[in-house]
LUMVODREN-976903 format. One record per residue: x, y, z of N, C-alpha, C, O, CB in turn; residue number from 1; residue in one letter. Coordinates in Angstrom, 2 decimals. Glycine has a CB too. Example, Ala and Ser with C-alpha at 12.3 -4.5 7.8 and 13.67 -1.06 7.14 Angstrom:
<atoms>
nc1,nc2,nc3,cac1,cac2,cac3,cc1,cc2,cc3,oc1,oc2,oc3,cbc1,cbc2,cbc3,pos,code
13.19,-5.69,7.80,12.30,-4.50,7.80,13.20,-3.30,7.80,14.24,-3.32,8.46,11.31,-4.47,9.05,1,A $
12.85,-2.25,7.08,13.67,-1.06,7.14,12.90,0.03,7.87,13.41,1.14,8.04,14.08,-0.60,5.72,2,S $
</atoms>
This chain:
<atoms>
nc1,nc2,nc3,cac1,cac2,cac3,cc1,cc2,cc3,oc1,oc2,oc3,cbc1,cbc2,cbc3,pos,code
-82.51,-10.75,119.41,-82.13,-9.41,118.53,-82.37,-8.46,118.63,-82.71,-7.55,117.86,-82.36,-9.27,117.59,1,X $
-82.06,-8.64,120.38,-81.49,-7.25,121.35,-79.88,-7.85,121.60,-79.03,-7.06,122.02,-82.59,-6.96,123.26,2,X $
-79.61,-8.94,121.39,-78.69,-9.99,121.58,-77.52,-10.03,121.28,-76.60,-10.17,122.09,-79.00,-10.84,121.16,3,X $
-77.38,-9.90,119.67,-76.83,-9.74,118.61,-76.32,-8.90,118.51,-75.14,-8.94,118.18,-77.31,-9.83,117.85,4,X $
-77.40,-6.95,118.88,-76.88,-5.94,118.66,-75.66,-5.63,119.54,-74.72,-5.01,119.04,-77.81,-5.10,118.68,5,X $
-75.61,-6.06,120.92,-75.31,-5.90,122.12,-74.15,-7.25,121.71,-74.12,-8.01,122.68,-76.68,-5.98,123.36,6,X $
-73.41,-7.63,120.83,-72.83,-8.92,120.64,-71.94,-8.20,119.30,-70.77,-8.38,118.97,-74.08,-10.40,120.35,7,X $
-72.54,-7.70,118.95,-71.03,-6.80,117.62,-70.76,-5.41,118.04,-71.37,-4.44,118.51,-71.63,-6.46,115.54,8,X $
-69.00,-5.89,117.50,-67.87,-4.97,118.00,-68.39,-3.88,117.13,-68.83,-4.00,115.99,-66.17,-5.45,117.75,9,X $
-68.25,-2.61,117.98,-68.79,-1.25,117.60,-67.40,-1.09,116.50,-66.29,-1.61,116.36,-69.02,0.09,119.14,10,X $
-68.49,0.27,115.68,-67.54,0.33,114.60,-66.52,1.84,115.00,-66.71,2.70,115.86,-68.52,0.42,112.97,11,X $
-65.31,1.66,113.86,-64.23,2.77,114.38,-65.04,4.09,113.86,-66.16,3.92,113.37,-62.45,2.61,113.59,12,X $
-64.45,5.52,113.98,-64.88,6.51,113.10,-65.53,6.23,111.78,-66.59,6.23,111.16,-63.88,7.22,112.87,13,X $
-63.68,5.89,111.72,-63.26,5.66,110.19,-65.06,4.89,109.19,-65.71,5.47,108.31,-61.49,4.10,110.28,14,X $
-65.32,3.49,109.81,-65.98,3.21,109.42,-67.80,3.50,109.21,-68.69,3.14,108.44,-65.47,2.55,109.72,15,X $
-67.61,4.68,110.85,-69.18,4.96,110.56,-70.12,6.05,110.17,-70.26,7.06,110.86,-69.69,4.73,111.45,16,X $
-70.58,5.88,109.36,-70.95,6.86,108.69,-70.93,7.89,107.77,-71.83,7.40,107.09,-71.06,7.07,109.05,17,X $
-70.66,8.92,107.17,-70.07,9.78,106.54,-69.03,9.03,105.92,-68.70,9.07,104.74,-69.71,10.83,107.29,18,X $
-68.49,8.24,106.98,-67.02,8.30,106.12,-67.04,6.78,104.61,-66.15,6.70,103.76,-65.38,7.86,107.74,19,X $
-67.93,6.06,104.68,-68.58,5.29,104.52,-69.14,5.51,103.08,-68.90,4.65,102.23,-69.32,5.22,105.54,20,X $
-69.89,6.65,102.75,-70.34,7.48,102.12,-69.46,8.21,100.88,-69.68,8.45,99.69,-70.74,8.21,103.05,21,X $
-68.43,8.42,101.73,-67.61,9.28,100.86,-66.78,8.54,99.45,-66.07,7.54,99.57,-66.52,9.93,101.90,22,X $
-67.01,9.21,98.26,-66.34,8.36,97.19,-64.23,8.28,97.59,-63.80,8.70,98.66,-66.85,9.40,95.35,23,X $
-63.40,7.74,96.59,-61.74,7.46,97.15,-61.45,9.04,96.77,-60.40,9.31,97.35,-60.50,5.98,96.10,24,X $
-61.89,10.20,96.07,-61.05,11.32,95.99,-61.64,12.26,97.43,-61.05,13.20,97.95,-61.23,12.14,94.33,25,X $
-62.60,11.83,97.73,-63.30,12.87,99.24,-62.35,12.37,99.90,-61.45,13.18,100.12,-65.05,12.64,100.12,26,X $
-62.07,10.72,100.55,-61.27,10.03,101.10,-60.28,9.98,101.55,-59.72,9.58,102.57,-61.19,9.55,100.79,27,X $
-59.98,10.68,100.19,-58.07,11.06,99.69,-58.05,12.84,100.56,-57.41,13.10,101.58,-57.70,11.28,96.96,28,X $
-58.71,13.55,99.98,-58.77,14.65,100.66,-58.64,14.68,102.27,-57.88,15.37,102.95,-59.89,15.15,100.25,29,X $
-59.64,13.72,102.69,-60.35,13.93,103.67,-58.81,13.46,105.50,-59.00,13.60,106.71,-62.08,12.66,103.23,30,X $
-57.85,13.07,104.93,-56.81,12.59,105.08,-56.26,13.59,105.96,-56.04,13.85,107.14,-56.19,12.26,103.92,31,X $
-56.14,14.18,104.36,-55.26,15.60,104.92,-55.95,16.42,105.03,-55.92,17.18,104.06,-54.22,16.23,104.19,32,X $
-56.76,16.75,105.97,-57.98,17.76,105.94,-57.34,19.50,106.91,-57.95,20.58,106.94,-59.62,16.71,107.02,33,X $
-55.98,19.16,107.56,-55.00,20.17,108.18,-53.63,21.34,107.00,-52.82,22.23,107.24,-54.06,18.95,109.32,34,X $
-54.09,20.58,105.79,-52.97,20.76,104.77,-54.46,21.03,104.30,-55.54,20.48,104.54,-51.63,19.52,104.10,35,X $
-53.97,22.42,103.33,-55.30,23.48,102.59,-55.24,22.34,100.94,-54.40,21.47,100.75,-54.58,25.99,102.20,36,X $
-56.04,22.60,100.28,-56.21,22.20,99.42,-55.53,22.32,97.95,-55.58,21.55,96.99,-57.08,22.40,99.58,37,X $
-54.90,23.52,98.12,-54.30,24.18,96.86,-52.89,23.60,96.82,-52.31,23.33,95.77,-54.28,25.88,96.91,38,X $
-52.39,23.44,98.06,-51.61,23.17,98.34,-50.82,21.13,97.46,-49.85,20.61,96.91,-52.06,23.58,99.78,39,X $
-52.79,20.79,98.19,-52.57,19.04,97.73,-52.60,19.47,96.42,-51.46,19.93,96.40,-53.89,17.63,98.15,40,X $
-53.00,19.66,95.39,-53.47,20.19,94.19,-52.50,20.17,93.42,-52.46,19.92,92.22,-54.01,21.37,94.22,41,X $
-51.57,20.51,94.26,-50.23,21.55,92.98,-49.00,20.56,93.34,-47.96,20.59,92.68,-49.62,23.88,93.57,42,X $
-49.31,19.23,95.01,-48.45,18.34,95.06,-48.91,17.56,93.73,-48.19,17.43,92.73,-48.44,17.60,96.43,43,X $
-50.50,16.95,93.91,-50.23,15.80,93.10,-50.27,16.08,91.26,-50.39,15.20,90.41,-51.43,14.68,93.62,44,X $
-50.14,17.45,91.04,-50.13,17.78,89.54,-48.35,17.04,89.77,-47.94,15.90,89.54,-50.49,19.94,88.90,45,X $
-47.84,17.88,90.15,-46.41,18.15,89.62,-45.94,15.64,89.74,-46.00,14.65,89.00,-45.11,19.90,91.42,46,X $
-45.63,15.92,90.87,-46.39,13.91,91.17,-46.45,13.32,89.24,-45.41,12.92,88.71,-49.17,13.94,92.21,47,X $
-47.54,13.37,88.60,-47.97,13.51,87.71,-46.68,13.86,86.74,-45.74,13.16,86.34,-49.03,14.31,87.93,48,X $
-47.05,15.33,86.51,-46.14,16.25,85.69,-44.48,15.61,85.48,-43.80,15.78,84.47,-46.11,17.79,86.57,49,X $
-44.02,14.80,86.80,-42.13,14.02,86.81,-42.57,12.86,86.91,-41.93,11.92,87.38,-40.79,14.32,88.24,50,X $
-43.59,12.81,86.51,-43.80,11.11,86.25,-43.91,11.13,84.28,-42.94,10.82,83.58,-45.83,10.36,87.27,51,X $
-44.78,11.41,83.91,-44.21,12.19,82.01,-43.47,12.22,82.56,-43.50,11.60,83.62,-44.57,13.62,80.97,52,X $
-42.07,13.12,82.12,-41.00,13.49,82.00,-39.58,12.15,82.69,-38.38,12.11,82.45,-41.21,14.97,82.70,53,X $
-40.49,11.19,83.64,-39.72,10.78,83.27,-40.10,9.15,82.38,-39.24,8.32,82.06,-38.95,10.94,84.37,54,X $
-41.02,9.07,82.22,-41.48,8.51,80.89,-41.64,8.59,79.39,-42.01,7.75,78.57,-42.19,8.42,81.01,55,X $
-41.35,9.54,79.31,-40.59,10.32,78.42,-39.29,10.34,77.55,-39.08,10.07,76.37,-40.48,11.05,78.97,56,X $
-38.27,10.86,78.89,-37.03,10.39,78.90,-36.35,8.84,78.86,-35.26,8.45,78.44,-36.71,10.92,79.84,57,X $
-37.17,8.34,79.31,-37.27,6.47,79.39,-37.78,6.09,77.85,-37.32,5.04,77.40,-38.75,5.73,80.81,58,X $
-38.57,6.74,77.11,-38.63,6.08,75.66,-37.92,7.15,74.67,-37.74,6.86,73.49,-40.32,5.75,75.15,59,X $
-37.49,8.53,75.28,-36.25,8.65,74.41,-34.33,7.75,74.22,-33.49,7.77,73.33,-36.12,10.03,74.81,60,X $
-34.44,7.03,75.75,-33.05,6.73,75.92,-33.68,5.81,75.18,-33.39,5.75,73.98,-32.13,6.52,77.28,61,X $
-34.52,5.03,75.64,-34.56,3.32,74.30,-34.43,3.32,72.94,-34.04,2.32,72.34,-35.99,2.47,74.15,62,X $
-34.93,4.98,72.07,-35.31,4.76,70.67,-33.65,5.08,70.80,-32.94,4.09,70.59,-36.67,5.79,69.66,63,X $
-33.01,6.22,71.09,-30.57,6.34,70.81,-30.80,5.20,71.13,-29.87,4.40,71.24,-28.91,7.44,72.06,64,X $
</atoms>
């Protein structure tokens, strides 16, 4: 059994411990640790708003 443990490759930091237990939102924010959270949230909100605007403009254009 000890031989099996030694033959197994070492896990990287991302795969070890706490990182595997985080949910997807926490993992997303973990990659942007140096960026303030309020800026990330604002960027996401702006992207979602822009996507909705583009979809609505496409729908309005197709109806006319």
